[in-house]
C-alpha positions as CSV (number, residue, x, y, z in Angstrom):
1,M,0.0,0.0,0.0
2,S,1.4,3.4,-1.0
3,S,2.0,6.2,1.5
4,E,-1.0,8.2,0.1
5,Q,-3.3,5.2,0.5
6,K,-2.1,4.8,4.1
7,Y,-2.9,8.5,4.7
8,H,-6.4,8.1,3.4
9,V,-8.0,5.2,1.5
10,P,-10.3,6.8,-1.1
11,V,-13.9,5.6,-0.9
12,M,-15.7,4.4,-4.1
13,L,-12.8,5.7,-6.3
14,K,-14.0,4.1,-9.5
15,E,-17.6,5.2,-8.9
16,C,-16.5,8.8,-8.3
17,L,-14.4,8.8,-11.5
18,D,-17.2,7.3,-13.6
19,G,-19.6,9.9,-12.1
20,L,-17.3,12.8,-13.2
21,N,-17.3,11.4,-16.8
22,I,-13.9,12.9,-17.2
23,N,-12.8,14.8,-20.3
24,P,-9.0,14.6,-20.5
25,E,-8.9,18.3,-21.6
26,G,-11.4,19.5,-19.0
27,T,-11.2,21.5,-15.8
28,Y,-12.1,19.7,-12.5
29,V,-12.4,20.5,-8.8
30,D,-11.8,18.2,-5.8
31,I,-13.2,20.3,-2.9
32,T,-11.7,17.9,-0.2
33,F,-8.2,17.0,-1.1
34,G,-7.5,15.1,2.2
35,G,-4.9,12.5,1.4
36,G,-5.1,13.1,-2.3
37,G,-6.4,9.7,-3.4
38,H,-9.3,11.0,-5.5
39,S,-7.2,13.9,-6.8
40,R,-4.3,11.7,-8.0
41,A,-6.8,9.4,-9.8
42,I,-8.4,12.4,-11.6
43,L,-5.0,13.7,-12.6
44,E,-4.1,10.4,-14.2
45,Q,-7.0,10.8,-16.6
46,L,-6.1,14.4,-17.6
47,T,-3.9,15.3,-20.6
48,T,-4.2,19.1,-21.1
49,G,-6.9,19.5,-18.5
50,H,-6.5,20.9,-15.0
51,L,-7.4,20.0,-11.5
52,Y,-8.0,22.4,-8.6
53,S,-8.1,20.9,-5.2
54,F,-9.3,22.6,-2.0
55,D,-8.3,21.9,1.6
56,Q,-7.8,24.0,4.7
57,D,-5.9,21.3,6.6
58,P,-2.1,21.9,6.9
59,D,-1.6,18.1,6.8
60,A,-3.4,18.0,3.5
61,K,-1.3,20.9,2.2
62,A,1.8,19.0,3.1
63,E,0.5,15.9,1.3
64,S,-0.4,18.0,-1.8
65,K,3.3,19.0,-2.2
66,K,4.1,15.4,-3.2
67,I,2.2,15.9,-6.4
68,D,4.4,17.3,-9.1
69,S,2.2,18.1,-12.1
70,P,1.6,21.2,-14.2
71,N,-2.1,20.1,-14.4
72,F,-2.6,20.5,-10.6
73,T,-3.2,23.5,-8.3
74,F,-3.7,23.2,-4.6
75,I,-5.9,25.9,-3.0
76,E,-5.5,26.3,0.8
77,A,-9.0,27.4,1.6
78,N,-12.4,26.2,2.7
79,F,-14.5,25.0,-0.2
80,R,-17.4,27.2,0.9
81,H,-15.5,29.9,-1.1
82,I,-15.2,27.8,-4.2
83,K,-16.4,30.5,-6.7
84,K,-14.2,33.2,-5.2
85,Y,-11.0,31.2,-5.3
86,L,-11.6,29.7,-8.7
87,R,-12.0,33.3,-10.0
88,V,-8.6,34.2,-8.5
89,Y,-7.2,31.6,-10.9
90,G,-9.2,32.9,-13.8
91,V,-11.6,30.0,-13.8
92,K,-15.3,30.8,-14.3
93,E,-16.7,27.4,-15.2
94,V,-15.6,23.8,-14.7
95,D,-16.5,20.4,-16.2
96,G,-16.9,18.6,-12.9
97,I,-16.8,18.9,-9.1
98,L,-16.1,16.1,-6.6
99,A,-17.0,16.4,-3.0
100,D,-16.0,13.6,-0.6
101,L,-17.5,15.0,2.6
102,G,-15.9,12.5,5.0
103,I,-13.0,13.4,7.2
104,S,-9.8,11.6,6.2
105,S,-8.5,8.4,7.7
106,H,-5.4,10.4,8.7
107,Q,-7.4,13.0,10.6
108,I,-9.2,10.2,12.5
109,D,-6.1,8.3,13.3
110,T,-4.1,11.3,14.5
111,A,-4.8,11.3,18.2
112,E,-3.9,14.9,18.9
113,R,-6.5,16.1,16.4
114,G,-9.2,14.9,18.7
115,F,-11.6,13.5,16.1
116,S,-11.8,9.9,17.4
117,T,-13.1,8.4,20.6
118,R,-10.5,5.6,20.3
119,F,-7.6,7.8,21.4
120,E,-6.8,10.1,24.2
121,G,-6.0,13.7,23.3
122,E,-7.2,17.3,23.5
123,L,-10.8,18.0,22.4
124,D,-9.9,19.8,19.2
125,M,-11.7,18.7,16.0
126,R,-10.8,21.7,14.0
127,M,-10.3,20.9,10.3
128,N,-8.8,24.4,10.0
129,Q,-6.3,24.5,12.8
130,K,-6.2,28.3,12.6
131,A,-9.9,28.5,13.6
132,E,-10.6,30.0,16.9
133,I,-13.2,27.7,18.3
134,S,-12.4,24.0,19.1
135,A,-14.5,21.3,20.6
136,K,-13.0,22.1,24.0
137,E,-14.4,25.7,23.9
138,I,-17.8,24.4,23.0
139,I,-17.9,21.8,25.7
140,N,-16.8,24.3,28.4
141,T,-18.6,27.4,27.4
142,Y,-21.9,26.5,25.6
143,S,-25.1,26.8,27.7
144,V,-27.3,23.8,28.5
145,E,-29.7,25.0,25.8
146,Q,-26.9,25.4,23.1
147,L,-25.5,21.9,23.9
148,H,-29.0,20.4,23.9
149,K,-29.6,21.8,20.5
150,I,-26.4,20.6,18.8
151,L,-26.4,17.2,20.5
152,G,-30.0,16.6,19.4
153,M,-29.7,18.1,15.9
154,Y,-26.2,17.0,14.9
155,G,-25.7,14.0,17.1
156,E,-29.2,12.7,16.8
157,I,-29.1,11.3,20.3
158,K,-32.4,10.7,22.2
159,N,-31.3,12.0,25.6
160,A,-29.7,15.2,24.3
161,K,-31.1,17.4,27.1
162,T,-29.8,15.0,29.8
163,A,-26.4,14.8,28.1
164,A,-26.2,18.6,27.9
165,Q,-27.1,19.0,31.6
166,T,-24.6,16.2,32.6
167,I,-21.8,17.9,30.7
168,V,-22.5,21.3,32.3
169,T,-22.7,19.8,35.8
170,A,-19.4,17.9,35.2
171,R,-17.5,20.9,34.0
172,A,-18.6,23.0,37.0
173,N,-16.2,20.7,39.1
174,S,-13.4,20.7,36.6
175,P,-12.9,21.8,32.9
176,I,-13.4,19.0,30.3
177,N,-10.4,19.3,28.1
178,T,-9.6,15.8,26.8
179,I,-11.4,13.0,25.0
180,N,-11.3,10.7,28.1
181,E,-12.6,13.5,30.4
182,L,-15.6,14.0,28.1
183,K,-16.3,10.2,27.9
184,A,-16.0,9.9,31.7
185,S,-18.5,12.8,32.2
186,I,-21.2,11.0,30.1
187,Q,-20.4,7.4,30.7
188,D,-23.3,7.0,33.2
189,I,-25.9,8.1,30.7
190,A,-24.6,6.2,27.7
191,P,-26.9,3.3,26.7
192,R,-25.4,0.0,28.0
193,G,-23.8,-2.0,25.2
194,R,-24.0,0.9,22.8
195,E,-21.5,3.2,24.5
196,F,-19.1,3.4,21.5
197,K,-21.9,4.5,19.1
198,Y,-23.2,7.0,21.7
199,Y,-19.7,8.6,22.1
200,A,-19.4,8.7,18.3
201,Q,-22.7,10.5,18.0
202,I,-21.6,13.1,20.6
203,F,-18.3,13.6,18.7
204,Q,-20.1,13.9,15.4
205,A,-22.2,16.7,16.9
206,L,-19.2,18.5,18.2
207,R,-17.2,18.1,14.9
208,I,-20.1,19.5,12.8
209,E,-20.6,22.5,15.2
210,V,-16.8,23.3,15.3
211,N,-16.5,23.2,11.5
212,E,-19.9,24.6,10.6
213,E,-20.2,21.6,8.3
214,I,-23.9,21.8,7.3
215,K,-23.7,25.6,6.6
216,V,-20.5,25.1,4.7
217,L,-22.0,22.4,2.6
218,E,-25.1,24.5,1.8
219,D,-22.9,27.5,0.9
220,F,-21.0,25.3,-1.5
221,L,-24.0,23.7,-3.1
222,L,-25.6,27.0,-3.8
223,Q,-22.6,28.0,-5.9
224,T,-22.3,24.9,-7.9
225,P,-24.9,25.8,-10.6
226,E,-22.9,28.9,-11.4
227,V,-19.5,27.2,-11.3
228,L,-20.4,24.2,-13.5
229,K,-20.7,24.3,-17.3
230,T,-23.9,23.0,-18.8
231,G,-23.5,19.2,-18.9
232,G,-20.9,19.4,-16.1
233,R,-21.1,16.8,-13.3
234,L,-21.5,17.2,-9.6
235,V,-20.4,14.2,-7.6
236,V,-21.0,14.2,-3.9
237,M,-20.3,11.5,-1.3
238,A,-21.9,11.9,2.1
239,Y,-21.4,9.8,5.2
240,H,-24.5,10.6,7.3
241,S,-28.1,11.7,6.7
242,L,-27.4,15.2,7.9
243,E,-25.1,15.7,4.9
244,D,-26.9,13.5,2.4
245,R,-30.3,15.2,2.9
246,P,-29.4,18.7,1.7
247,V,-27.4,17.1,-1.2
248,K,-30.4,15.0,-2.2
249,N,-32.9,18.0,-1.9
250,F,-30.6,20.4,-3.8
251,I,-30.1,18.0,-6.7
252,R,-33.9,17.3,-6.8
253,S,-35.2,20.8,-6.6
254,G,-32.3,23.4,-6.4
255,K,-33.5,24.1,-2.8
256,F,-32.9,22.6,0.6
257,E,-36.6,22.5,1.4
258,G,-39.8,22.4,-0.5
259,D,-41.0,21.1,-3.9
260,V,-39.5,21.8,-7.3
261,E,-40.8,25.1,-8.7
262,K,-42.3,25.1,-12.2
263,D,-42.6,27.8,-14.8
264,F,-45.8,29.0,-16.5
265,F,-45.7,26.0,-18.9
266,G,-45.2,23.4,-16.2
267,H,-41.5,22.9,-16.8
268,E,-39.4,22.3,-13.7
269,I,-37.1,25.1,-12.7
270,K,-34.0,23.4,-11.2
271,P,-30.3,23.5,-11.9
272,F,-29.6,19.8,-12.1
273,N,-30.8,16.5,-13.5
274,S,-30.0,13.5,-11.2
275,I,-27.9,10.8,-12.8
276,T,-28.5,8.4,-9.9
277,R,-32.1,7.7,-8.9
278,K,-30.8,6.2,-5.6
279,P,-27.5,6.9,-3.9
280,V,-24.6,4.6,-5.0
281,E,-23.2,2.5,-2.1
282,A,-19.9,0.7,-1.7
283,S,-19.6,-2.9,-3.1
284,A,-19.4,-5.9,-0.8
285,E,-15.7,-6.2,-1.8
286,E,-14.9,-2.6,-0.9
287,L,-16.8,-2.9,2.4
288,E,-14.6,-5.8,3.3
289,R,-11.4,-3.9,2.2
290,N,-12.3,-0.5,3.7
291,P,-14.9,-0.6,6.5
292,R,-15.1,3.2,6.6
293,S,-17.0,3.0,3.3
294,R,-20.0,1.4,4.9
295,S,-21.9,4.6,5.5
296,A,-21.0,6.4,2.3
297,K,-23.7,7.5,-0.1
298,L,-22.7,8.8,-3.5
299,R,-25.0,11.1,-5.6
300,I,-24.3,12.2,-9.1
301,A,-26.0,15.1,-11.0
302,E,-25.6,16.9,-14.3
303,K,-26.0,20.6,-14.8
304,R,-29.0,21.4,-17.0
């Protein structure tokens, strides 16, 4: 296994490439470079085309420097600013956009980043390590009401109010700064036999809040109709329903809520045609090879 594959095993690589329907002379964007697995595979299919890859993580930036190609540009920025940064490089329209919304294996496996319940480390979870607010600040400063809201909305846990109150009570005795301290504070209210999943849901809620993941995704999606050429492809891979739902709705109607609008003649007014009626899921072979692909849902759309 190569170093980049160890850094991050790309999920549904062939399905993503097929979805992009790559023109070797075209212009493409990978909005989540991560370990570069998808980006490298796209570059292999380009001749005179160009790939722009976004990532705000310094580890991803370091990984991107291993790619020596005139067809490649790394953009150190959050993909919520896709249109602005592409314009900086003189790019108004592209042939395809790939969005792999999962955090990289490298981020999960780096204990000090604080993304995983499996390791001890500081409660961080910032994808952009220059960002001001980390998971530690949220756990120690948010009110019961604020914690209740994010744990219920983003963690989808049933006892969100109890969890919020438990955390606030625990931090009154001593600040909660590490992964193990957080787990210890909520261990008594975690469902028996399902503790690991419960902790993972709590961590998911914190990570989404720290990185504004749902708002960032919506900001990005709203720009895609303007950035893509007619016939250009949007390929999005989501790992939980909170991400998949806005993607599904936006592809279906061009909005995050409500039905598709129609013009005077009854024609649908929406920016995309869906290429995949149902989301594509990983094959049994891939599930065995890469267990992290089990929750991935891939949707493909074409600009009208």
